[in-house]
C-alpha distance (Angstrom), angle and dihedral (degrees) to the residues before:
residue distance angle dihedral
W1 . . .
A2 3.79 . .
R3 3.79 91.9 .
L4 3.80 91.7 50.4
W5 3.79 91.0 47.0
R6 3.81 93.2 52.1
G7 3.81 93.0 47.0
T8 3.82 90.7 54.8
A9 3.80 102.3 34.3
W10 3.79 95.0 55.7
R11 3.81 90.0 65.2
L12 3.82 92.0 50.8
Y13 3.79 97.9 42.0
A14 3.79 95.3 84.7
Q15 3.85 94.1 52.6
G16 3.80 96.8 90.6
P17 3.83 145.6 -79.6
A18 3.81 95.0 -62.2
A19 3.77 93.0 53.3
R20 3.80 91.6 45.1
A21 3.81 91.1 52.7
I22 3.78 90.9 52.9
I23 3.80 91.0 47.9
E24 3.77 92.4 50.4
D25 3.84 91.3 48.5
S26 3.81 92.0 48.6
R27 3.82 93.9 47.6
P28 3.85 108.8 128.7
P29 3.81 117.2 -117.3
T30 3.79 96.5 -102.8
P31 3.77 132.9 126.2
M32 3.81 89.3 -107.3
A33 3.79 94.3 89.3
A34 3.81 98.5 141.7
M35 3.80 122.2 78.0
D36 3.74 123.2 -148.5
A37 3.86 103.0 -110.6
Q38 3.79 91.9 -162.9
L39 3.82 92.2 57.7
A40 3.79 90.8 45.5
A41 3.83 90.1 54.2
Q42 3.81 90.8 50.0
L43 3.82 90.4 52.4
G44 3.82 93.7 49.3
D45 3.83 92.7 102.4
M46 3.81 95.2 57.1
S47 3.79 121.9 106.7
G48 3.81 113.3 -81.1
E49 3.80 90.9 -155.5
S50 3.80 91.9 55.5
A51 3.80 91.2 46.8
V52 3.81 92.7 51.5
K53 3.79 91.3 47.3
D54 3.81 92.0 50.2
L55 3.81 92.4 47.5
I56 3.81 91.2 50.0
E57 3.78 89.7 52.4
V58 3.80 90.7 49.1
L59 3.82 92.2 49.9
E60 3.80 92.0 46.9
K61 3.79 90.7 51.0
H62 3.79 91.6 46.7
C63 3.83 91.4 48.8
A64 3.80 90.0 51.6
D65 3.81 90.5 48.4
C66 3.80 90.4 50.9
E67 3.80 91.0 51.8
R68 3.78 91.4 51.0
S69 3.81 90.2 47.1
Q70 3.83 90.0 47.0
K71 3.81 91.1 -120.8
Y72 3.78 91.7 143.4
E73 3.78 97.8 162.7
E74 3.78 92.0 53.7
A75 3.82 89.3 43.3
G76 3.81 89.8 54.3
I77 3.79 92.3 50.4
T78 3.80 90.5 47.6
R79 3.81 91.3 47.8
A80 3.82 90.8 51.9
R81 3.80 91.5 49.5
L82 3.80 89.0 46.1
E83 3.81 91.9 54.6
Q84 3.78 90.2 47.0
L85 3.80 90.5 51.1
R86 3.79 91.5 47.6
Q87 3.80 90.1 50.9
Y88 3.78 90.1 50.2
D89 3.81 90.6 48.4
A90 3.82 91.8 49.5
E91 3.80 91.8 49.4
R92 3.80 90.7 47.7
R93 3.80 90.7 50.6
R94 3.79 91.3 49.5
E95 3.79 91.6 50.5
V96 3.80 92.1 48.7
L97 3.78 90.3 49.0
R98 3.81 91.6 46.6
Q99 3.79 91.8 52.2
Q100 3.81 92.0 46.7
Q101 3.80 92.7 50.1
L102 3.78 91.7 45.3
Q103 3.79 89.5 52.4
E104 3.79 90.3 50.1
R105 3.81 91.8 52.8
V106 3.80 91.4 46.9
S107 3.80 90.2 49.3
V108 3.81 91.5 51.3
E109 3.80 91.0 49.1
Q110 3.79 91.9 47.5
A111 3.80 90.5 49.7
H112 3.81 89.2 50.6
V113 3.81 92.1 49.0
E114 3.81 90.7 49.9
E115 3.79 91.6 47.0
L116 3.81 90.4 48.4
Q117 3.80 91.1 50.0
E118 3.80 91.6 49.6
F119 3.80 89.6 46.8
N120 3.81 92.9 52.4
D121 3.80 93.0 43.9
A122 3.80 91.6 51.1
W123 3.80 92.9 47.9
D124 3.81 92.3 45.3
R125 3.79 89.5 54.2
K126 3.78 91.5 46.1
C127 3.82 92.7 49.9
A128 3.81 92.0 45.7
E129 3.80 90.5 52.0
A130 3.80 90.6 48.1
E131 3.82 91.7 50.0
A132 3.79 91.6 48.4
H133 3.81 90.2 50.1
S134 3.82 90.7 48.1
A135 3.80 91.7 50.3
A136 3.80 90.4 49.4
L137 3.82 91.0 51.1
Q138 3.80 92.0 50.8
S139 3.80 92.7 46.0
T140 3.80 91.9 49.5
L141 3.78 92.5 47.9
A142 3.83 92.2 47.6
A143 3.81 91.1 51.1
R144 3.81 91.2 49.5
H145 3.80 90.2 48.3
R146 3.82 91.2 54.5
Q147 3.77 91.5 50.8
D148 3.79 91.8 46.7
Q149 3.81 91.1 49.4
E150 3.80 92.2 54.1
A151 3.78 92.4 46.0
N152 3.80 92.5 46.9
F153 3.83 92.5 48.5
E154 3.80 91.5 51.9
K155 3.79 89.9 48.7
L156 3.81 91.9 50.9
Q157 3.79 90.7 49.5
R158 3.78 89.8 54.5
E159 3.79 102.0 39.6
T160 3.80 109.2 28.3
E161 3.81 112.3 115.1
P162 2.94 134.8 -94.0
R163 3.79 91.0 39.8
N164 3.85 91.2 179.7
P165 3.82 132.5 31.3
R166 3.78 118.9 -89.1
W167 3.81 106.2 -139.3
S168 3.75 121.6 -137.9
R169 3.81 123.9 -114.6
D170 3.83 90.5 -111.0
L171 3.79 91.7 56.0
L172 3.81 92.5 47.7
N173 3.84 91.1 49.4
M174 3.81 91.1 49.1
R175 3.81 90.2 52.5
K176 3.81 90.3 51.3
V177 3.82 90.9 49.2
Q178 3.81 88.7 48.4
E179 3.80 91.9 53.9
M180 3.82 92.2 44.4
L181 3.81 92.7 52.0
A182 3.78 90.5 47.7
K183 3.81 90.9 53.2
Q184 3.81 89.3 49.0
K185 3.82 89.1 54.1
K186 3.80 90.6 -117.3
Y187 3.78 92.7 137.0
T188 3.77 97.4 162.4
E189 3.78 93.5 56.2
A190 3.80 90.2 39.7
E191 3.84 90.2 54.1
R192 3.79 91.9 49.2
T193 3.83 91.3 48.7
K194 3.82 90.8 47.7
K195 3.81 92.4 53.9
E196 3.78 90.9 49.6
A197 3.81 90.6 48.0
D198 3.83 91.5 47.7
M199 3.78 91.4 52.7
L200 3.80 91.7 49.0
E201 3.82 91.1 46.5
E202 3.81 91.1 51.6
Q203 3.78 90.7 51.3
E204 3.81 92.9 48.6
R205 3.83 91.8 46.0
A206 3.80 90.9 51.4
A207 3.79 90.7 48.9
W208 3.83 91.1 49.0
K209 3.80 92.2 48.1
A210 3.79 93.7 48.3
K211 3.79 92.6 47.5
R212 3.81 92.4 47.4
E213 3.80 93.3 47.3
T214 3.80 90.3 49.4
K215 3.79 89.2 52.0
I216 3.81 92.1 47.9
Q217 3.79 91.4 47.5
A218 3.81 91.9 51.8
M219 3.80 91.6 49.5
Q220 3.81 90.7 47.2
E221 3.80 91.6 50.4
Q222 3.81 90.0 49.8
F223 3.80 89.1 51.7
M224 3.82 91.3 48.7
H225 3.81 90.5 48.2
K226 3.80 89.4 58.3
Q227 3.79 88.6 50.8
Q228 3.79 90.6 49.9
L229 3.80 90.5 52.6
E230 3.79 88.9 50.9
M231 3.82 91.0 51.3
E232 3.80 92.0 47.2
G233 3.79 89.8 50.7
L234 3.81 89.8 53.3
R235 3.80 91.4 48.9
K236 3.79 91.3 49.7
R237 3.79 90.4 52.1
I238 3.81 89.6 49.2
Q239 3.79 91.7 49.7
S240 3.80 89.9 47.4
G241 3.79 88.1 53.0
R242 3.80 90.1 50.8
E243 3.79 91.4 51.9
E244 3.79 91.2 48.0
Y245 3.81 90.7 50.2
K246 3.80 90.1 48.4
Y247 3.80 92.8 49.5
T248 3.81 93.8 45.8
R249 3.79 91.1 48.4
K250 3.80 91.3 51.2
V251 3.81 92.2 48.4
E252 3.80 92.3 50.3
L253 3.80 91.5 44.7
D254 3.82 90.7 51.7
R255 3.80 89.4 48.8
L256 3.80 89.9 50.3
A257 3.81 91.8 50.0
Q258 3.82 91.4 47.2
R259 3.79 91.4 51.0
F260 3.80 89.6 51.3
Q261 3.81 90.6 50.2
N262 3.80 90.6 49.2
V263 3.81 92.6 50.0
T264 3.80 91.1 46.0
A265 3.82 92.4 49.0
Q266 3.80 91.6 47.7
L267 3.79 91.2 48.4
E268 3.81 92.4 49.3
T269 3.80 91.2 49.3
Q270 3.79 92.3 50.4
Q271 3.79 92.0 46.2
R272 3.81 91.3 51.9
I273 3.80 89.3 52.0
I274 3.79 89.8 51.2
Q275 3.81 91.5 48.4
Q276 3.81 91.3 50.3
R277 3.79 90.9 50.0
A278 3.79 90.4 48.0
E279 3.81 91.1 54.1
R280 3.81 93.1 54.1
P281 3.82 115.2 104.2
Q282 3.78 112.6 -95.6
V283 3.79 106.9 -124.2
A284 3.77 93.8 -179.0
A285 3.76 134.1 12.6
A286 3.79 106.9 -68.8
P287 3.78 127.6 -154.9
P288 3.78 116.2 -99.9
M289 3.80 111.8 -69.7
T290 3.73 113.9 -117.4
S291 3.72 130.8 163.2
V292 3.75 113.5 -77.3
S293 3.77 116.3 -102.6
R294 3.79 94.8 -125.7
P295 3.81 96.0 75.1
R296 3.78 87.1 48.6
S297 3.81 89.1 52.8
A298 3.80 88.5 50.5
L299 3.78 88.6 51.6
T300 3.79 89.8 47.3
R301 3.78 90.6 52.0
M302 3.79 89.1 48.6
A303 3.80 91.1 50.8
V304 3.82 91.9 46.6
A305 3.79 90.5 48.8
A306 3.78 89.3 50.7
R307 3.80 90.1 58.3
C-alpha cells in the first residue's frame, strides 16, 4: 500500500497546497513518512488529472483491503480521505471546465469584434470610394456646364434675331431729307437734319441693343436652368445611392449581430449541457473532461464568417 501510495502521490504533490494537504492526510501509517523532494520536483510536469485518478484508485484498493482485513478504523480514515480527494478532484474539474468555457466565450466575442472591425473598415472604404466618385461626377458635370454656357452665349450673340437694328420710318425719311438738302447745296439745313437723324439713330440703336441683350439673357437663363435641373438630377441619384448604401450596411450589420447572437446562444446551450453532464455522479472512471468540440466548431464558424 505504501509503495503504491508513493508512486501516485509524487505526481500529485506539485499540483498545489490543496492537493498536498490531501496527500499528507492520506499518507499510510508507515515509517516512510518523508518524501523525496527532488523526485517530487522532477514529477512536477506530469498530469495532475492522471495523478488524482491514480491516487483515488490506490485509496479505493486500500480501503477494500482494509475491509477484507477487518481494519475498519483504518478503512474509515481511508474512506474519509478518499471522499475529500474526490471532492477536490470534482472542484478541480469544475474549475478547468469553467476556464475552458470562459475562454471559448471570450474567443467568440473576440472573433465578433474582429469581424465587426473588418466589416466597418470595408464599408468605410466603400463609402469613401463612392463619395469620391460622386464628387468627380459633379465636378466633371460642372466643368462641362461652364463650357456649354460659354459656347451657348457665343452662339446666341451670333444668331439671335434681329442681328442688326431695324430703323424707323421717321429716321429713314430724315436721312432722305438730309441727302436731298445736301444735293441742293443747303448745307446748314442738311447739317441740322443730320444731327437730328444721328440722335434718333442712337436712340433706336440703344433700344435695339437693350431688347436684343434682354432676349439673349432670357435664352441663356433658360439654358442654364436646364443645366441646373441636370445637376439636381445627378445629386438626387447620388443621394439615393447614399441611402441605399446606408440601408444595405444596416441590413448586413443586423445580420452580423444576429449571427453573433445565434452563435453565442448555441455556445451557451452546449456549455450548459456540458456542465450538467459534469455534475452527474461518476459511476466509473471517466476520461478527462475537456470542453466539447461543438462550441469550438461554433467558434470556428464564427471565425470563418469573420473572414
